[in-house]
N, C-alpha and C positions, 0 to 999 in steps of 0.2 A: 527358485526365483531367478538365479543366475542363468539357468537354461532359457527361461522366458525372456530375459533381457537380450541374450544372444540371438534368439529367434526374431525378436522385434527389431534388433539392429539390422539383420539381414533383410527383413521386410522393408525397412526404411531406405536401405541402400538401393533397393530395386525400384521404389516408387518416388523417392525424393522426399525451407524451414517455414512451418506454419507461421512462426513469428517473423520470418523475413518476407512474408507475403506483401506485395505492393500492387499498385495499379500497373499491370504488366504492359499496358499500351505505351507507357512513357518512361518507365524507370528500369534501369539495368541493376540487377541485384548487387553485383560487385561494386557498383559506384555509390551505393547508399552510404552516407556518412552519418556519424553520430557524434554528439557533443559530450557524452558521458565521461570521456577521458580528459575533458577540458582542452583537448588538442585537435578536435575535429578530424578524426581518423576514419578511414574506410572500415565499415562494420566487419567485413570478412578478413581484415588484416590485423585487427586489434587483439591482443592476447588476453581476452576476457570472455566470459560467458555472458552474452548480452542479447537481448531481444528488443527489436524495434517494432512498434505497432503504429501503422499509418492512420491518417484521418479516414481513409476509405474503409479500413478494417473496423475502426471505431463505429462508423455509421452502419456498415453492413451487418456486423455482429451485435449491434445494439449494446455497445459498451457504454453504460450510463454513469458508472462510478468505479472506484478501484476494485470493488468486490466482483465486478464482472470480468476482471482479469484472471480470476480463478480458472484453472484448466487451460488457459491460453499460454501461460508461461510454465515451463518445466519446474517442478519442485517449488511452486509458488502457491500459497494458500492463505486465505483470509476467512476465519470463522465469522459468520454474520451475527452480531450481538442483538440485532433488532433495533438498535439506535445508532446514532453517530457519536455517542459519548466517547467510546473508545473503539478504535479500529486497529486490530492486531494483525500485522503482516508477518508471515513466516516464510522464510526462504531457506531451503536445505535444512530445515529443522530449527533454525535460529529465529527466535521471536519470544515475546513474553506477553501475557494477557493483561498485566497491570504494570504500572511504572513507566519509565522512559522507553520509547520504541527502540527496537534493535535494527530496524530497517529505515534508512533515510528517505526523505522525499523533498524534491525541489520543484517549484512551479515557476517557470520563466526565470530560472537561476536564483530564486529566492527560497531558502530552506524553510520547510514547515516542520517544527520540532515536536509539537504536542500531538499526541495520538487523537485528540479531539478535533483536530483541524484537517486530518488526512482525507476523510471521506466527504467529498463535495460533488456536485453535479458536473458531469462532463458536457458542457455546452460549448460547441465550436472549439474543439481541441485539435491542434495541428498534428501532434505525434506524441508518443510515449516511449521512453526508453527504460528498460528494466535490466539492471546489472546484478548478477548473482555473484556472491563472494564479498569479502570485506573491502571497503573503500575508504578506510581511515586515512591513508596517506594523502590523498587529494581532497577528501570531503570531510574527514574527521567525525564529529559527534554523531552518534546514533546510526552509524553505517556499518555495524559489525557484520550483519548478514547480507547486506546488499543495498541497492539504491534504486529509487524511481525518479525519473526526470520527466516532467510533464510540460509541454510547450503549447502555448496558444498562438494563433496567427499574429503576425506583426501588421500594423497599418501599411497600406501600399498607396502608390501615387495614382489611384484610379477610384472613381466614385463607384461604390458597390453597396447593394442592399439585398437582403433576403430574409425569409422567415421559414419556420418549420412548425407544423402542427402534428400532434400524435395523440391518438385516443385508443385505449385498450380496456380489457375486461376489468371489473371492479372499479369502474369509473376512474381509471388512470388517464389523465390527460396532461400534456406538456406542450407549452408554446414557447418558442424562442425567436428572437429577432436579432439581426446583425446589420450594422451600418458602418461603412468605411467612407471617410471624407478627407480628401486632400485639403490642406489648409494653405500651404504655399508650395512652391516647386521643390522644397526640401523637407516638408513636414506633412504629417497626416495623423488622423485619429481614428480609432476603431472602437465602437461601442457594441457590446453584447448584453442582452437582457433575456431572462428566462423565468418561467413559472411552471411549477409542477404540482399536481394534486393526485393523491391516491386515497380512495375511500377505505382501503384495507380489506382483508379477507376474514381475519379472526375476530370473533365476537365474544365479549365478556358476558358470561351467563348471568352474572349478578345484576348488571344494569342494562344489558342488551345493546351496549355501545361497541363499535368497532375500535379495537385497541391498536392495530398496526397501521392506522391511517397516517398520512403525513402531508403537510403543505410546505413547499419550498419555493423561495424566489431569490433571484440573485442578479447582480449587475457587475459587469467588468468593463473597464475603460483602459485603453492603451494609447499612448501618444509617442510618436517617434519623430525625431528631427535629425537631419544630417547637418551638424553645425559647420563642419568643413568636410573636405574630401576624406580626411582621415579620422574625424571625430564624430561619433554618433551617440545620441542619447535616447533612451527609452524611459518613460514614466508609466508605472503600472498602478492600477487600483482595482481591488476585488471586494465584493461584499455578498454574503449569503446568509439568509435567515431560514431556519427550519423549525417547524412546530409539529410535535407528535403527541397524541392524547393518551397513550398508554403503552403497555408491553404485552406481547403475545406469549407469555410463559405459562405453562401448565405443569402440574405435578407429573414427574416421570416415573413409570413403573419399570424397574430394572429387570424383573422377572419376565415380563411380556414384551419389554422394549417398546412400550407405547406411551403416548403423552395424553394425559387427561385434558378435558376442555378447560379453557381459560375461565377462571372464576375467582375474582377477588373484589373486596368491598371498598377499599380506600381509593380516592381519585389519584391518578398517576399521570405524569407527562414528562416529556423532555423537549425543551426549547433552547435553541442555540442561535446566537448572533456572532458571526465571524467576519472580520475585515482584515485586509492585507494591502499595504501600499509598498512601493519600492521603486528604485531607479537602477538602470544599467547604463554605464558609461563606457564606451569602447574607443580606444585610441590605437590606430594601427598604421604607424609609419613603416617604412621599409625595414624588414628584418626582425621586427618584434611587434608584439601587441600587448596593450595594457587594458585590463578589465577591472572596473570598479562597480561593485553592486552593494546596495544597502536596502534594508527592508524593515518595516514595522508591522506587527500583527497584534490584534486584540481579539480574544475569545471570551465571550460572556455567555454562560449557559446556566439553566436551572433544571434540576433533576429531582423529581418527586416520584416516589415509588412505594407501592405496597409490597414490601420485600418478603412477606411470607406467602403471597400469592394465593390466599385463601379468603373465604368470607368472614374469617375471624379477625379480631383486633389483636395483632401480635407485634409486627415490626412495620414501621413506616420511616423511610429515610427522605430527608429534604436537604438537598445540597445545592449551593450556588457557587460559581467560580468567576473570577475576573483575572484573566491571564494576559499580560502584556509582554511582548518580546521585541528586541532590537537585534539586528544582525548586520555585520559589515564584512566585506571581503575585498582584498586587492590582490590581483595576480598579474604577473608578467610572463610572457612565453615567447619562444622563438617562432618565426614564421618563414624561415628560409628553407631551401631544399637541401641543406647540409646534412650529412650523415649524423651529425651531432645535434640533438634537440634538447630543449630544457624548458622547465616551467618552475616558478617559485611564487610564493605569496604569503599573505598574513590574513588572519581571520579573528573576529571577535563576536561575542554573543552575550546578551544580557536579557534575563527574564525575571519578572516579578509576578508572583501568583498569590492572590488572596482567595481563600476558600473557607466557607462556613458550612458545617454539617450539623443538622439536628436529627437525632436518632431516637424516635419514640418506641419504647418497649412496654407492652402491656402484659401483665401476669395476673395470677390469682390475687396478688397482694396490691394490685393497682397499677398505675401508669407512672413511668419515669422517662425523662428525656435527657439524653446525652448531648451536650453542647460542645462542639469542637471548633476552634478557629486556627487557621494556618496562615502564616505570613512567610512566604518562601521566596528566596531570590537565588539566582544562579548567574555567575559570571564566568565566561570561558574565553580563552585566548589560545591562538595556535600560530605556528609558522611551519611552512611545508615547502618541499621541493622535490622535483623528479627530473632525472636526466635519462636520455636514451642514446644509443650509438649503434649505427648499422654498418656492418662490415661484410661485404659480399652478400651472402644469403641469410646471415644471422643478424638478429636485432636484440640488443641487450638493454634492459631498463632497470633502474634502481630509484627508489623514492624513500623519503623519510619525513615524518611529521612529528612535531612536538606539541602535545596538548596539555593545557593547564586549566583546571576548573576549581572554582570555589563555590560552595553551596551553603546557605544559611537558612535556618528555620526557627521561627518564633511560634511556639505551640502552646495553646491554652485549652484546658479540659475542665468543664464544669458539669455538675449533675443537678437536674431540676426534679425535685420530688415534692408533691403536695404543695406546689407554689413556692417552695423554698429552694434557693440555689446554694449548692455546696461545691466549693472549689476542690477539685480532685488532683490536678497536676498541671504543671507548666514547665517549660524549659526553653532556653535559647542554645542552639547547637550549630557548630560550624564544621564543615568537612572540606578537605583539600585533596585534590587528586592531580597527578601529572603522569604522562606516559609518552614514550617514544614508539612510533608506529612505522616500522620498516616494511618495504615491499620489494621483491626482486622478480624479474621475469626474463625469459629468453625465448625468442621466436625463430622459427625456420621458415623462410619465405622463398622457395625455389622459383616460383612464378606467380602470376596474378590470380591463379586459380586455387592455390593451396597454401594454407598456413598451419603450422604445428607450433604448439607453445607449451611452456611449463611455468607456473607461478607459485611463489611462496609469499604469504602475507600474514601480518599479525592483526588480529581483531581485538577490539577493546571497547568496553562500555563502562563508564564511571558508576560508582555506587550512589546511594542516595538515602532519603528519609522515608520511613514508612508512614502511612496515613493513620493506621490503627495501631495503637501502642498500649500494651498491657504489662510489659516487663521492660526494665532498663536495657537489657541486651537486645531488644527488638526495635530500638529507636532507629537504627540505621542498618544498611546492608552494604556489602563490599563490592568492588568492581569485579567484572568478569573478563576473562582473557581467552583468546584462541589462537592457534596456529593453523593456517589454512593452506593446504597443498592441492594444486589443481594442474591437470594436464589435459590437452585436447587438440583437436584439429578442426579446420574449416575448409570446406571444398565447394567450389562452384564450377560447373562445366556443362558439357553437352550443349554448346552454343547458348549458355546462360539459362538453360532450362532446369537444371538440377542444382539444388543447394543441399548440402549435408554437413551439419555441425554436430560435434559430439564432445563431451568432456567427462572426466572422472575427477572426483574430489574426495578429500579426506580432511576432517576438521577435528583437531585435538583441543578440547574445551575444558577450561579450568574455572572453578568457582561460578558455575552457571547460576544466574539469578532466577529463582523459581518461586512460585506462589504457594503459600500455605495458609491454613486457617489460624487465626490467633487462638491462644489457649482456651478462651471462653467459647469459641465458635462464632462470636458475633463480629464478624469482619475477617479481612484477610491481610496478610503482610507478605513482604518479599524477604526471602532468605537465600543463602548460597549453598548449592550442592557442591560435592567434592570434585567430581570429574565426570565429564560426559564426552560422547563421541558421535560424530555423524559422518557417514560416507555414502557415496552413491554415484549415479551416472545420469547424464542428461543428453538427449538426442533431439535435434530439431531438423526437419527435412521438408523440402518443398519441391514439387515437380510440376512444370508447365507442359501438359500434353500437347495443347494447341494454344494459339493466342487467346482463345476464348474459354479454355477449360484448364483449371489447375487444382491441385490437391496438396494439402499440407498436413503434417503430423508433428506433434511434439510429445515427448515422453520424458518423465523424470522419476527416478527411483531413489528413495532415501531410507537408509537404515540408521536411525538415531536413537540412542538409549543412554541411560545413566550407567556409568561404570562404577561410581561410588556416590551414593546419596543416602545418608542416614537421616530419616525424617525426624525421629526422636529416639529416646532410649529403647523403645520397644518395637519400632517400625523401621524397616530398612527397604528402600526402593531401589537398591542397586540392581542393575541388569534389567530394570523396567524400561519400556519404550517411553520416549519423550512424548508428552501430550500435544495434541493439535498438529501432528505431523503425519499426513497420509503416506502410506507405504509407497504409493506411486500416484502420479498425475498423468493423464492422457488426454490429449486434445487432437481432434481431427476436423478438418474443414474442406469442403469442396465448393468451388465456384464455377458456374457456367453462365456465359454471356451469349444470349440468343440475339443476334443482330437482325434488325428489321429493315426491310427495303421500303423505307418511308421517309419523306422529308420532315415530317412532324415527329415521329417516334424513332429513337436511335436504337435502343436495345432493351431486352428484359434480362435482368440479372437474378439468377437463382443461387442462393447460399444455404447450405446445410452444414451445421456444425454440432459436434458431439464432445462433451467433456465428462471424463470419468475419474473417480478418486478411489484409491485403495483404502483399506481399513485403517482407522486411527482411533486413538484413545483420547478421552476427554480430560482425564486427570492423571497425575503422576502415579497414583496407586493402581492404574490399569484395570479398574473395576468395570466401568461402563465404556462402551465404544460405539463407533459408527461403522456399520458394515459397508463394503464397497457399493457405490451407486454411480449412476450416470445420468446426464441431462442432455436431451436432444432439443436443439433450437433451429429455427428456419427463418428465412427472409426472402421475399420475392418483390422485386421493384421494377417499375417501368420508367425508363429514362427518356425524357424529351430534351429539346434543345436548352430550355431554361428551367426545367422542373423535373421532379420525379415523384411518383406515388408508389406506395408499397404496402405489403401485408407482412406482419411478423408474428411469430409464435415462440413461446418459451416453455420449456419442460413439456414437450409435446406428449411424451409417454406417461405423464402424470406421476412421475417418480416421487416416492415419499421417503424423506430422510430428515434427520435432525439438523437444524441449522446451528443451534447453540445449546450448550448444556452447562449446568453448574449445580453445586450442592450447598445446603445450609446445614452445617453439622449439628447445631443446637436443636433443630427441628427434625433431624435425621431424615431429611427428604432431599431428593434431586428434582431439578426443574429443567425444562427444555422448551424450545420453540420449534415447531414443525415447519417444513418447507411449504410453500404455496403450491396449489395445484396448477394445471396448465393455464397459461394466460396468452392472450392474442390481441391483436389490434391492427390499426391502419394508420398510415402517416402520409403526409405530403410535404415536400420541400420545394420552395420556389425562390429562384433568383430574379429579383425585380429588375436590376440593371447592374 
């Protein structure tokens, strides 16, 4: 494997960052700035492994939600559950399929902390920044493995309107509209609305209904006003609703590595309502800048599932949640050209979750229903700061954050048998966590074309409560910790035609939070492994052969495994590979712009992109796995002065692979969802004014 990495590195050096790809007509790569460090630094000079995805890339590569970032970002992977109930992001092997996320996400500087809010439609997205490595010092909670920052366009002082229509195979159609209206000479409002329908591909044999169909609609409103020359306010509002009538899981045959057809009898669905509001207030007098952000989110969803996925009456789960969260942050940072820079701030977070679960179990002795109610609250507070100092060609930075978190759970468990309710268990439990999160880095910047850096940072994620509890010792799980070491370099040159970024990382991981079956097999819980390790390499390269032709490649290799993990008294998973971690990720994209000699038509853009993933295991026992596979996509679009029309295709080679896999130990069965076959469609985008 190391030989393959060295050969790939040499190849990338000769051809040139997929992730740095921009509209080369207007943007110089070295000047691209990112906000992920909270200090608006140039992407090629920041001592971090970071990928920036432009609005042009999002459109050309048809990136419709976070799962489409798979393969685009080195060592970034999201297994697709088939619903938006949980979206599990893994970066460099760090992630978890249940519980609190290990990867943070911010949308317009408002954090989204629940895994049920992460996967939403990308309608009119300005840019995406993906940071690999822990970001606890500046961002704190749930950023142990990395961070996604998603930005939507701000309102502007010009009246603008447009719409986009998209139609594809399996009756996939999407319509979106955008309208920007100045209100005064200092204020404007931007409205985006969208609707998406997908009739689905997989059919339930039992009732002949499509189970992976989905309807989604959403609305986003953003208001911006310059109160004074130095004081600016933005008000944000988002709402999205999703309805899905079923789940495309079939019984998985481990011997043949095939998935049986979908065939279950009980009605199933997942419906989600998610809303988010927030404000951003920025005050920037000479020498420093003050930023205040605050947000409120509400997630309400209903999850009904035939959990045995057979025509027999065995398991049915009915769950509904009402999750409310408030978040506030105040930070102050320097804005001078001084060699000494600083940032400091305070953060608070409050969340209240009400969850009700009814679990029907049918056996030869009859039917019983497990009734569980959860009333959970979390309060978290933090103070953070970071300083940097540049001397000659060296830049030194150090940061520290103090996190404090309090979690409370009021739990009630009843059993309904033959119409009689029997009280089984209840408790009120409180957990308290606190942690210091330091980070240190040193960078060498001999000129504007080259940056070398080394970073050491501590990663941390608080413990919590389990949802399924059968023993007293399983009520809670402990925090996890990591020490992350990274070194790398960034280069851009050849008249700004070539970008080559590379990094090496090593993660020493203690008390990793892992998913296990409860003793009865009827549910899962989170426990702590002893010690884990992850190490690897990342390479991103981009080369512009001509103003109209460019090629980008990204590659990530991860070797992540348990050093010490004793599952129980008789089973030891030490030295097993971590689940859901591809051995490698590879992305390649080529763009060619054919300019037309016409007043009406400007050019035709050809895009071809390929994403490939190495072997990975589905569970900690390393029994079943997904072999390496690749997906080829394409897009051809004709651009006019005010419009564009295009053709797209996904999974052109009809590659078959498993999207998601899980087991139910009491039934001694595994289940999986297959990938969809090739899909294709047509779209039109029009700017009205």
